[in-house]
C-alpha positions as CSV (number, residue, x, y, z in Angstrom):
1,X,113.2,114.8,109.2
2,X,110.9,117.5,110.3
3,X,108.0,118.3,108.0
4,X,108.9,122.0,107.4
5,X,112.1,120.6,105.6
6,X,109.9,118.5,103.5
7,X,107.4,120.8,102.4
8,X,109.5,122.7,99.7
9,X,110.1,119.3,97.9
10,X,106.6,118.5,98.0
11,X,105.4,121.7,96.6
12,X,107.8,121.2,93.5
13,X,105.7,118.2,92.3
14,X,102.7,118.6,90.0
15,X,99.3,118.6,91.4
16,X,96.8,115.9,90.2
17,X,93.1,116.2,90.5
18,X,91.4,113.8,92.8
19,X,88.7,112.8,90.4
20,X,89.1,110.0,87.9
21,X,90.7,111.0,84.7
22,X,91.1,109.3,81.4
23,X,93.6,106.6,81.7
24,X,93.1,106.2,85.4
25,X,92.8,102.6,86.7
26,X,89.3,101.2,87.4
27,X,90.4,98.1,89.2
28,X,93.6,97.5,91.4
29,X,94.6,94.4,93.1
30,X,96.7,94.1,96.2
31,X,100.0,92.3,95.8
32,X,102.6,90.9,98.2
33,X,106.3,90.7,97.1
34,X,107.6,89.4,100.5
35,X,107.9,85.9,100.0
36,X,111.3,84.1,100.0
37,X,112.9,80.5,99.8
38,X,116.3,79.3,100.2
39,X,117.1,78.8,96.5
40,X,116.8,82.6,95.7
41,X,117.1,84.1,99.2
42,X,119.0,81.9,101.6
43,X,115.8,81.1,103.6
44,X,112.2,81.1,103.7
45,X,109.9,84.2,104.8
46,X,106.4,84.4,105.2
47,X,105.7,80.7,104.3
48,X,106.9,79.8,107.9
49,X,104.3,81.9,109.9
50,X,102.7,79.9,112.8
51,X,105.7,77.5,113.0
52,X,105.2,75.9,109.6
53,X,108.3,74.2,107.9
54,X,108.2,74.7,104.0
55,X,108.5,73.5,101.3
56,X,105.4,71.2,102.0
57,X,104.1,72.7,105.2
58,X,103.0,76.3,104.4
59,X,101.5,78.9,106.5
60,X,98.3,79.0,104.3
61,X,95.1,76.9,104.3
62,X,95.6,76.7,100.5
63,X,98.8,75.4,98.5
64,X,100.0,77.7,95.7
65,X,100.3,76.2,92.3
66,X,103.8,77.6,92.1
67,X,104.8,76.1,95.5
68,X,106.9,77.8,98.1
69,X,108.0,80.3,95.6
70,X,110.4,83.4,96.1
71,X,108.9,86.9,95.0
72,X,112.5,87.5,94.0
73,X,112.4,84.9,91.3
74,X,111.8,87.0,87.8
75,X,110.1,83.7,86.2
76,X,107.6,83.9,89.2
77,X,107.1,87.7,88.9
78,X,106.6,87.5,85.2
79,X,104.1,84.8,85.5
80,X,102.2,86.6,88.3
81,X,102.0,89.8,86.2
82,X,100.6,87.6,83.3
83,X,98.0,86.5,85.6
84,X,97.1,89.8,86.8
85,X,96.9,91.3,83.1
86,X,94.7,88.2,82.1
87,X,92.3,88.9,84.7
88,X,91.8,92.5,83.1
89,X,93.1,94.3,86.3
90,X,94.4,97.9,85.7
91,X,96.7,98.4,88.5
92,X,99.0,96.3,90.8
93,X,99.4,97.6,94.3
94,X,102.5,96.4,95.9
95,X,102.9,96.1,99.8
96,X,105.6,98.5,100.8
97,X,107.1,98.5,104.3
98,X,109.6,101.5,104.1
99,X,112.7,102.3,102.6
100,X,115.4,99.5,102.6
101,X,112.8,96.6,103.3
102,X,112.6,93.6,101.3
103,X,109.5,94.9,99.6
104,X,111.2,98.2,98.9
105,X,114.4,96.3,97.3
106,X,112.0,94.5,95.1
107,X,109.7,97.2,94.0
108,X,111.8,98.1,91.0
109,X,111.4,94.6,89.7
110,X,107.6,94.7,90.2
111,X,107.4,98.0,88.4
112,X,109.3,96.5,85.5
113,X,107.4,93.2,85.2
114,X,104.1,95.2,85.4
115,X,104.9,97.6,82.8
116,X,105.8,94.7,80.5
117,X,102.2,93.8,80.7
118,X,100.9,97.2,80.6
119,X,99.8,97.3,84.2
120,X,100.0,100.4,86.0
121,X,101.6,100.2,89.6
122,X,100.9,101.7,93.0
123,X,102.0,100.7,96.5
124,X,100.1,100.0,99.8
125,X,102.2,102.2,102.3
126,X,102.0,99.8,105.2
127,X,102.3,100.9,108.9
128,X,105.9,99.9,109.3
129,X,108.1,100.4,112.2
130,X,108.6,103.8,113.2
131,X,106.2,105.3,110.5
132,X,105.2,109.0,111.4
133,X,103.6,111.8,109.3
134,X,106.9,113.1,108.7
135,X,108.2,110.0,107.5
136,X,105.3,109.4,105.1
137,X,105.9,112.8,103.7
138,X,109.4,111.7,102.7
139,X,108.0,108.4,101.5
140,X,105.6,110.0,99.2
141,X,108.5,112.3,97.5
142,X,110.6,109.0,97.2
143,X,107.7,107.0,95.8
144,X,106.7,109.8,93.4
145,X,110.2,109.7,92.2
146,X,110.0,106.2,91.3
147,X,107.2,107.1,88.8
148,X,104.2,105.9,90.9
149,X,101.0,108.0,91.0
150,X,98.6,105.9,93.3
151,X,99.6,105.5,97.0
152,X,97.1,103.4,99.2
153,X,97.9,104.3,102.8
154,X,96.9,101.3,105.1
155,X,95.9,101.9,108.7
156,X,95.0,105.6,108.6
157,X,93.5,105.3,112.1
158,X,97.1,105.8,113.4
159,X,96.8,109.5,113.2
160,X,94.1,112.3,113.3
161,X,92.5,113.8,110.2
162,X,94.5,117.0,110.8
163,X,97.7,115.3,111.1
164,X,97.2,113.4,107.7
165,X,96.3,116.7,106.1
166,X,99.8,117.9,106.7
167,X,100.9,115.7,103.7
168,X,97.7,115.0,101.6
169,X,97.0,119.0,101.2
170,X,100.2,119.4,99.5
171,X,100.3,119.3,95.6
172,X,102.6,116.4,94.9
173,X,101.3,114.4,91.7
174,X,99.7,111.4,93.6
175,X,96.3,110.2,94.4
176,X,96.3,109.2,98.0
177,X,93.7,106.6,99.2
178,X,93.1,106.1,102.9
179,X,92.3,102.5,104.2
180,X,89.1,103.2,106.5
181,X,85.5,102.7,106.6
182,X,85.1,106.2,108.0
183,X,84.4,108.1,104.9
184,X,84.0,111.6,106.5
185,X,87.4,110.9,108.2
186,X,89.0,110.2,104.9
187,X,87.5,113.4,103.3
188,X,88.6,115.6,106.2
189,X,92.1,114.0,106.1
190,X,92.4,115.3,102.5
191,X,92.5,111.9,100.9
192,X,91.4,111.6,97.1
193,X,89.5,108.4,98.1
194,X,89.2,105.6,100.5
195,X,89.3,102.0,100.3
196,X,88.4,99.2,102.9
197,X,90.9,96.6,102.2
198,X,89.3,94.1,104.9
199,X,86.7,92.0,103.3
200,X,85.8,90.2,106.5
201,X,84.6,93.2,108.3
202,X,83.4,95.4,105.4
203,X,81.3,93.2,103.3
204,X,79.2,94.3,100.2
205,X,76.2,95.1,102.2
206,X,78.0,98.5,103.1
207,X,79.2,99.5,99.9
208,X,76.3,101.5,98.6
209,X,76.2,103.6,101.8
210,X,80.1,104.1,101.8
211,X,79.9,105.2,97.9
212,X,77.0,107.6,98.5
213,X,78.8,109.2,101.3
214,X,82.1,109.5,99.1
215,X,80.2,111.2,96.4
216,X,78.6,113.7,98.7
217,X,81.8,114.6,100.0
218,X,83.6,114.7,96.8
219,X,86.2,111.7,97.1
220,X,86.6,108.5,95.1
221,X,85.1,105.4,96.6
222,X,87.3,102.3,96.0
223,X,85.6,99.5,98.1
224,X,87.5,96.2,98.3
225,X,86.2,92.9,97.0
226,X,87.8,89.5,97.6
227,X,87.1,85.8,97.5
228,X,87.1,84.9,101.2
229,X,89.2,85.0,104.5
230,X,90.8,82.1,106.3
231,X,94.2,82.8,108.3
232,X,94.2,80.2,111.0
233,X,97.1,78.3,109.7
234,X,99.3,81.6,109.6
235,X,97.9,83.8,112.3
236,X,95.7,81.6,114.6
237,X,92.7,83.9,113.8
238,X,89.6,81.6,113.9
239,X,87.4,83.9,112.0
240,X,86.2,82.7,108.5
241,X,84.7,84.2,105.4
242,X,83.8,81.1,103.4
243,X,84.3,81.3,99.5
244,X,81.3,79.3,98.8
245,X,82.6,78.1,95.5
246,X,83.0,81.6,94.2
247,X,79.5,83.0,95.4
248,X,81.4,85.2,98.1
249,X,83.4,86.8,95.4
250,X,80.7,87.3,93.1
251,X,78.6,88.9,95.7
252,X,81.1,91.5,96.7
253,X,81.7,92.6,92.9
254,X,77.9,92.9,92.4
255,X,77.8,95.1,95.5
256,X,80.7,97.2,94.3
257,X,79.3,97.8,90.9
258,X,75.7,98.4,92.1
259,X,77.2,101.1,94.3
260,X,78.9,102.8,91.6
261,X,82.4,102.5,92.8
262,X,84.9,104.6,91.1
263,X,87.6,102.0,91.6
264,X,87.3,98.4,92.6
265,X,90.1,97.2,94.9
266,X,90.7,93.5,95.1
267,X,91.9,91.7,98.3
268,X,94.0,90.0,97.2
269,X,96.2,88.6,94.5
270,X,98.6,86.6,96.8
271,X,98.1,87.1,100.5
272,X,98.1,83.4,101.2
273,X,98.5,83.7,105.0
274,X,95.0,85.3,105.3
275,X,93.4,83.2,102.5
276,X,92.3,86.0,100.4
277,X,94.3,85.1,97.5
278,X,93.1,84.6,93.8
279,X,96.4,83.5,92.6
280,X,96.3,79.9,91.3
281,X,96.1,77.2,94.0
282,X,96.8,73.4,93.5
283,X,97.2,70.2,95.6
284,X,94.6,68.7,97.8
285,X,95.0,66.6,101.0
286,X,95.2,68.8,104.0
287,X,95.1,71.8,101.8
288,X,92.0,73.4,100.5
289,X,91.7,73.7,96.8
290,X,89.5,75.8,94.5
291,X,87.7,72.4,93.2
292,X,83.9,73.1,92.5
293,X,84.5,77.0,92.3
294,X,82.3,78.1,89.4
295,X,82.0,74.5,88.5
296,X,85.4,74.0,87.6
297,X,87.7,71.0,88.8
298,X,91.4,70.0,88.7
299,X,93.7,72.4,86.7
300,X,90.9,74.4,85.4
301,X,89.8,75.2,89.0
302,X,93.2,76.3,89.8
303,X,92.7,79.7,87.8
304,X,89.0,79.9,88.6
305,X,89.5,83.1,90.3
306,X,91.8,84.7,87.6
307,X,89.1,83.8,84.9
308,X,86.2,85.0,87.0
309,X,88.1,88.4,87.8
310,X,88.5,88.8,84.0
311,X,84.8,88.5,83.6
312,X,84.0,91.2,86.4
313,X,86.6,93.5,84.9
314,X,85.2,93.5,81.7
315,X,81.6,94.2,83.2
316,X,83.2,97.1,85.0
317,X,84.6,98.6,81.9
318,X,81.5,98.3,80.2
């Protein structure tokens, strides 16, 4: 569909100021509804990256406390939203790979489960196959129709600022955040704010500069914090950002708060393949655990990052 056919539909949607308003989320966490297992879905998905063979051999350096679960299991989804609510996070940002994708089919269930816990819901609009500026325009109309307000657009480098502005400049009742470290680019492209997502490349030492630039340009600063990164089992990536028993997570939170972030985004709740998750982890053996994190061990350690996130979100609210 060509963009000129989308504009009338976009114009009909109500405008929303880019600046933060009362009731807007101050913290958001990236969530992945893409896991499958044979019991609920007929096959495994995502647990098998890198040639792994579930249920006990997973594409992760860590082992989920819930095992090789399915994101389609309503009990799992309810428990995950309970975790996020207990962590004091305001908004769940669900990974979305275009209409008809597994993530799209599961989005209504994510919205329902989140709302039961009084959580807001946004999506991370991923670089799905065939994504174009025109298709993004249509996606925004569709997602707005589901009642969503915050859209996080991953990989904004795919198009120029002028091309992005063809959709961002239209009044559509959405806050659009661009994933980039180029704050000036995000502003020129018309995004309400920017976020970094990648906690390996964009560490806390850069947050103050990023947020200062964002304030000068009149857009929102939403840097991403996370506990660590370790993706070798899933992707073969040998780069590692060690967790240091929680020190990495704390240092990124401190940097985001010091920078005066408008919104703190968390990478991630459950990206097990990249090892950025704060979802409870169990087991030992060849899998890493959270033992020793914040001085906790065993079952207490499994929820160490949920508890610590609750501490930091309480500081953020104050």
